[in-house]
C-alpha positions in Angstrom: 7.8 -26.1 -22.8 10.3 -27.3 -20.2 11.5 -30.5 -18.6 11.5 -30.8 -14.8 13.7 -33.0 -12.7 12.2 -35.1 -9.8 13.7 -32.6 -7.3 12.1 -29.7 -9.1 8.8 -31.5 -9.0 9.2 -31.7 -5.2 9.7 -27.9 -5.2 6.7 -27.3 -7.3 4.5 -29.6 -5.2 5.5 -27.8 -2.1 4.6 -24.4 -3.6 1.2 -25.9 -4.5 0.4 -26.3 -0.8 1.0 -22.6 0.0 0.9 -19.4 -1.9 4.5 -18.4 -1.3 7.6 -19.9 0.3 11.0 -18.3 1.0 14.3 -20.0 0.2 15.0 -20.9 3.8 11.5 -22.6 4.1 12.1 -24.6 0.9 15.6 -25.6 2.1 14.2 -26.9 5.4 11.4 -28.8 3.7 13.6 -30.5 1.2 16.1 -31.7 3.9 19.6 -32.8 3.9 19.5 -34.5 0.5 19.7 -31.0 -1.2 22.5 -28.5 -0.9 21.9 -24.8 -0.8 23.8 -24.4 -4.1 21.6 -27.1 -5.8 18.4 -25.5 -4.5 19.4 -22.1 -5.7 20.2 -23.4 -9.2 16.9 -25.3 -9.3 15.0 -22.2 -8.3 16.9 -20.0 -10.7 16.1 -22.4 -13.6 12.4 -22.6 -12.7 12.1 -18.8 -12.5 13.9 -18.5 -15.9 11.4 -21.0 -17.4 8.5 -18.9 -16.0 7.4 -21.9 -13.8 8.0 -19.8 -10.7 7.5 -16.2 -10.0 9.3 -14.1 -7.3 8.2 -11.3 -5.1 10.3 -9.1 -2.8 14.1 -9.1 -2.5 17.0 -10.1 -0.3 15.9 -12.1 2.8 12.3 -11.1 2.0 12.4 -12.9 -1.4 9.6 -15.5 -1.8 8.7 -17.9 -4.6 5.2 -18.9 -5.9 4.0 -21.2 -8.7 2.8 -19.5 -11.8 -0.2 -20.5 -14.0 2.3 -21.5 -16.7 4.1 -23.7 -14.2 0.9 -25.4 -13.1 -0.1 -26.2 -16.7 3.0 -28.2 -17.4 3.5 -29.9 -14.0 2.9 -33.7 -14.4 0.1 -35.2 -12.4 -0.8 -38.9 -12.2 -4.5 -38.6 -12.9 -5.4 -42.1 -11.6 -3.6 -41.6 -8.3 -4.8 -38.0 -7.9 -8.5 -38.7 -8.6 -8.4 -41.7 -6.2 -7.7 -39.3 -3.3 -10.7 -38.0 -1.4 -11.6 -34.5 -2.7 -10.8 -32.7 0.5 -7.4 -34.4 0.8 -6.0 -33.5 -2.5 -2.9 -31.3 -1.9 -2.7 -28.0 -3.8 -6.2 -28.2 -5.3 -7.6 -24.9 -6.6 -11.3 -24.6 -5.7 -12.1 -21.5 -7.6 -11.9 -20.4 -11.3 -8.5 -18.9 -12.2 -9.2 -15.6 -13.9 -5.6 -15.1 -15.1 -5.6 -18.4 -17.0 -6.1 -17.2 -20.5 -3.7 -14.2 -20.3 -1.0 -16.7 -19.2 -1.9 -19.4 -21.7 1.2 -20.6 -23.6 1.9 -20.1 -27.3 1.9 -23.9 -27.6 0.9 -26.8 -25.4 3.1 -29.3 -27.3 6.8 -29.8 -27.5 8.6 -30.0 -30.9 8.9 -33.8 -30.5 5.2 -34.1 -29.8 4.3 -32.0 -32.8 6.6 -34.0 -35.0 4.9 -37.2 -33.8 1.4 -35.8 -34.5 2.5 -34.5 -37.9 3.9 -37.9 -38.9 0.6 -39.6 -38.1 -1.3 -36.9 -39.9 0.7 -37.5 -43.1 -0.2 -41.2 -43.0 -3.9 -40.3 -42.4 -4.0 -37.8 -45.2 -2.3 -40.1 -47.7 -5.1 -42.7 -47.2 -7.9 -40.1 -47.5 -6.8 -38.9 -50.9 -6.8 -42.5 -52.4 -10.2 -43.5 -51.2 -13.4 -43.7 -53.3 -16.4 -41.8 -52.2 -18.2 -45.0 -51.2 -15.3 -46.2 -49.0 -15.0 -42.7 -47.5 -18.7 -42.7 -46.6 -18.5 -46.1 -45.0 -15.5 -45.1 -43.0 -17.2 -41.9 -41.9 -20.2 -43.9 -40.7 -18.0 -46.2 -38.7 -16.3 -43.2 -37.1 -19.6 -41.6 -36.2 -20.9 -44.8 -34.6 -17.7 -45.1 -32.4 -17.6 -41.5 -31.5 -21.3 -41.4 -30.5 -20.8 -44.6 -28.4 -17.7 -43.7 -26.6 -18.5 -40.0 -26.0 -21.8 -41.1 -24.5 -20.0 -43.8 -22.4 -17.8 -41.2 -20.9 -21.0 -39.6 -19.6 -22.3 -42.8 -18.1 -24.4 -44.1 -21.0 -24.6 -47.9 -21.0 -25.3 -48.5 -24.7 -23.0 -51.2 -26.1 -21.1 -50.5 -29.3 -23.2 -53.1 -31.2 -26.5 -51.5 -30.0 -25.1 -48.1 -31.0 -24.4 -49.4 -34.5 -27.9 -50.8 -34.8 -29.4 -47.6 -33.6 -27.5 -45.3 -36.0 -27.6 -47.6 -39.0 -31.1 -49.1 -38.7 -32.8 -46.7 -36.3 -33.6 -49.6 -33.9 -33.3 -48.5 -30.3 -32.1 -50.9 -27.5 -34.9 -52.3 -25.4 -32.5 -52.5 -22.4 -31.5 -48.8 -22.4 -33.4 -45.7 -21.4 -35.0 -43.3 -23.9 -32.5 -40.7 -22.6 -29.6 -42.9 -23.4 -31.0 -43.4 -26.9 -31.4 -39.7 -27.4 -27.9 -39.0 -26.2 -26.5 -41.4 -28.9 -28.6 -39.9 -31.7 -27.8 -36.3 -30.7 -24.1 -37.1 -31.0 -24.7 -38.1 -34.7 -26.8 -35.0 -35.4 -24.2 -32.7 -33.8 -21.3 -34.3 -35.6 -23.1 -34.1 -38.9 -23.5 -30.4 -38.3 -19.8 -30.0 -37.3 -18.7 -31.9 -40.3 -20.7 -29.6 -42.6 -19.5 -26.4 -41.1 -15.8 -27.2 -40.2 -14.3 -25.6 -43.2 -10.7 -24.4 -43.5 -10.2 -21.0 -41.9 -13.3 -21.2 -39.7 -13.3 -18.8 -36.7 -14.8 -20.2 -33.6 -17.7 -18.2 -32.1 -19.7 -18.5 -28.9 -22.8 -18.9 -31.1 -21.3 -22.0 -32.8 -20.4 -23.5 -29.4 -24.0 -22.8 -28.2 -25.5 -24.3 -31.3 -23.5 -27.5 -31.0 -24.5 -27.8 -27.3 -28.2 -27.3 -28.3 -27.9 -30.2 -30.8 -26.3 -32.4 -28.2 -28.7 -31.7 -25.4 -32.1 -31.3 -27.1 -34.6 -33.7 -25.5 -32.2 -34.3 -22.5 -32.5 -31.0 -20.6 -34.9 -28.0 -20.8 -32.4 -25.4 -19.6 -30.6 -24.9 -22.9 -28.3 -21.9 -23.5 -25.8 -20.2 -21.2 -25.8 -21.2 -17.6 -27.3 -18.6 -15.2 -26.8 -20.3 -11.8 -24.1 -22.0 -9.7 -23.3 -25.7 -10.2 -20.9 -28.2 -8.5 -18.9 -31.0 -10.0 -19.3 -34.4 -8.4 -16.2 -35.6 -6.6 -14.4 -32.3 -7.0 -13.7 -29.2 -4.8 -13.6 -27.0 -7.9 -16.5 -24.7 -8.3 -17.0 -23.1 -11.7 -18.1 -19.5 -12.2 -21.7 -18.8 -11.4 -22.1 -15.3 -12.7 -23.5 -15.5 -16.3 -21.7 -12.4 -17.4 -18.3 -13.7 -16.1 -19.0 -17.0 -17.8 -19.7 -15.3 -21.1 -16.6 -13.2 -20.8 -14.3 -16.1 -19.9 -15.6 -18.2 -22.8 -14.9 -15.3 -25.1 -11.4 -15.1 -23.7 -10.9 -18.8 -24.4 -12.3 -18.5 -27.9 -10.1 -15.4 -28.6 -7.0 -17.4 -27.8 -8.2 -20.4 -29.9 -8.7 -18.2 -32.9 -5.3 -16.7 -32.5 -3.6 -20.1 -32.5 -2.0 -21.1 -35.8 -2.0 -24.9 -35.2 -5.0 -27.2 -35.2 -3.6 -29.3 -32.4 -3.3 -26.4 -30.0 -6.7 -25.1 -31.0 -8.4 -28.5 -30.4 -6.7 -29.3 -27.1 -7.4 -25.8 -25.8 -11.1 -26.1 -26.6 -11.2 -29.6 -25.1 -10.0 -28.5 -21.7 -11.1 -24.9 -21.8 -14.8 -25.4 -22.5 -14.9 -28.2 -19.9 -13.2 -25.9 -17.3 -15.5 -22.9 -17.9 -18.6 -25.1 -17.8 -20.8 -22.6 -19.7 -23.8 -24.8 -19.7 -25.9 -26.6 -17.0 -25.0 -30.0 -18.5 -23.2 -31.4 -21.6 -20.1 -29.3 -21.3 -17.6 -32.2 -21.9 -19.6 -33.5 -24.8 -19.7 -30.0 -26.4 -15.9 -29.6 -25.8 -15.2 -32.9 -27.6 -17.3 -31.9 -30.7 -15.8 -28.4 -30.8 -12.3 -29.9 -30.7 -13.2 -32.2 -33.6 -14.5 -29.3 -35.6 -11.2 -27.5 -35.1 -9.2 -30.6 -36.1 -11.3 -31.2 -39.2 -11.0 -27.5 -40.2 -7.2 -28.1 -40.3 -7.6 -31.3 -42.3 -6.6 -33.3 -39.3 -8.1 -36.6 -38.0 -11.1 -36.2 -35.7 -11.1 -38.1 -32.4 -13.6 -40.9 -31.5 -11.9 -41.7 -28.1 -12.8 -45.3 -28.9 -10.1 -46.9 -26.8 -9.9 -44.3 -24.0 -10.5 -45.4 -20.4 -13.6 -43.4 -19.2 -12.4 -43.2 -15.6 -9.0 -42.0 -16.7 -10.6 -39.4 -18.9 -12.6 -38.0 -16.1 -9.6 -38.1 -13.7 -7.5 -36.3 -16.2 -10.1 -33.5 -16.5 -10.2 -33.4 -12.7 -6.5 -32.8 -12.7 -7.0 -29.8 -14.9 -10.0 -28.4 -12.9 -8.1 -28.6 -9.6 -4.4 -28.4 -10.5 -4.5 -26.7 -13.9 -2.2 -29.5 -15.2 -2.8 -30.0 -18.9 -0.4 -33.0 -19.0 -2.9 -35.8 -18.3 -5.4 -34.5 -20.9 -2.6 -33.9 -23.4 -1.4 -37.5 -23.1 -5.0 -38.7 -23.8 -5.2 -36.3 -26.7 -2.0 -37.5 -28.3 -2.8 -41.2 -27.8 -6.3 -40.8 -29.2 -5.0 -38.8 -32.2 -2.5 -41.5 -33.1 -5.2 -44.1 -32.8 -7.6 -42.0 -35.0 -4.9 -41.4 -37.6 -4.3 -45.1 -37.8 -7.9 -46.4 -37.8 -10.0 -43.8 -39.6 -10.0 -41.9 -42.9 
């Protein structure tokens, strides 16, 4: 983890626009407000933090932005996603094959982990004092809110009250489509499966990911299983992999990293952005990623996320920032906020 200054952000944003830049080019771009000594110190600090990489030597020395540097560069997701797709500076349109070999040991700072741990302790202290009846009622409330909000992120127009009526009483809304009803019910089925199988020490497998996807998408699409053709993402220049063998290989690389992580928070956030980025299925990738992330949280005795108070547009914009910029910062912010909310409101 590293902390960047506003001037260093300017350097990083310039390097996003081109593959490499020399010192003289950066000095000219930044203008009279930056001295040569200051720029040299900034570049040295960014190289030492693995944010930038260098190539060549002497006057031929050039700088480029590393995958690691992209991951931790702040992006305003709302402003970024409001730009027209073809005008977004520094957007990466193709899948980055070096992503997982450059994935950091942790996505969280010590302060962030301390904050998350503090909220976990409060959550766990409530869990151990609850009766089975109270725990069952709280779990039902969580499932209703997760099924509603996760579906809303995907464009489902079910209200929270109608979702409650559907899950508790089996009464479908007359103003919603059968597909929307199926989407809600599939979330409950998938979460029940995840809850049953998310035991401590669980190792994530591609088969587990595929089964969760099948539970979520049965009755909604016929093309279940791994994607075998190219797809585009609405409103984005990013084009996921289209070769089914590469898709399978990259998903395994992502899963391998997740299983090597020791912390539940890192496992969950990596799954949340990684599965969404790889897009291993024709549809339902983000839903699958959210359920897999919850499986990993629960396996570590952590609070699962319902995303009840997340802004759907901001969520999609934050993922867009990861797809095109590889910045994990917007999604990490959502993850932390939703975890704190979950730890305070569920048990």
